[in-house]
C-alpha positions as semicolon CSV with decimal commas, in nm:
position;residue;x (nm);y (nm);z (nm)
1;M;-0,003;0,027;-0,014
2;S;0,140;0,367;-0,041
3;N;0,157;0,667;0,128
4;S;-0,145;0,807;-0,157
5;E;-0,377;0,500;-0,067
6;T;-0,324;0,495;0,264
7;A;-0,370;0,904;0,281
8;A;-0,690;0,796;0,088
9;Q;-0,850;0,592;0,366
10;Q;-1,016;0,787;0,673
11;P;-0,913;0,670;0,989
12;I;-1,216;0,444;1,179
13;Y;-1,310;0,698;1,450
14;E;-1,313;0,949;1,123
15;R;-1,574;0,693;0,960
16;L;-1,801;0,657;1,271
17;V;-1,814;0,909;1,334
18;R;-1,995;0,980;0,987
19;E;-2,197;0,689;1,050
20;R;-2,317;0,714;1,382
21;G;-2,230;1,039;1,570
22;D;-1,952;1,116;1,759
23;V;-2,090;0,897;2,104
24;P;-1,800;1,022;2,283
25;A;-1,816;1,392;2,297
26;E;-2,203;1,318;2,343
27;A;-2,137;1,050;2,703
28;R;-1,880;1,359;2,816
29;Q;-2,161;1,609;2,689
30;A;-2,468;1,399;2,877
31;A;-2,284;1,319;3,203
32;Q;-2,165;1,652;3,254
33;Q;-2,551;1,816;3,231
34;V;-2,582;1,468;3,477
35;Q;-2,329;1,607;3,726
36;R;-2,460;1,962;3,675
37;R;-2,808;1,918;3,780
38;A;-2,672;1,682;4,142
39;N;-2,504;1,977;4,215
40;E;-2,833;2,138;4,193
41;A;-2,989;1,905;4,340
42;L;-2,791;1,835;4,600
43;D;-2,678;2,185;4,633
44;W;-2,758;2,242;5,070
45;S;-2,609;2,650;5,097
46;D;-2,968;2,750;5,145
47;V;-3,051;2,521;5,433
48;R;-2,730;2,591;5,568
49;A;-2,759;2,951;5,533
50;S;-3,071;2,917;5,699
51;H;-2,981;2,734;5,966
52;K;-2,735;2,943;6,086
53;K;-2,939;3,264;6,058
54;R;-3,169;3,101;6,324
55;E;-2,842;3,017;6,571
56;E;-2,762;3,393;6,513
57;G;-3,087;3,474;6,672
58;F;-3,225;3,659;6,329
59;F;-3,585;3,623;6,274
60;S;-3,761;3,702;5,941
61;A;-4,066;3,581;5,860
62;F;-4,026;3,443;5,519
63;D;-3,754;3,169;5,575
């Protein structure tokens, strides 16, 4: 096989991306989205701030 024949062939990854989509990039994007949602769901900063206000004797009818 000559260099021109090798250059004419596409690497398998490029062919798979063209045929099936960029699965690793899609999986990475989905994982990042899940991580953001999990961080939001597990964000206890509001609860901690409210608890700290109560400990300091702060009163608000809206807490």
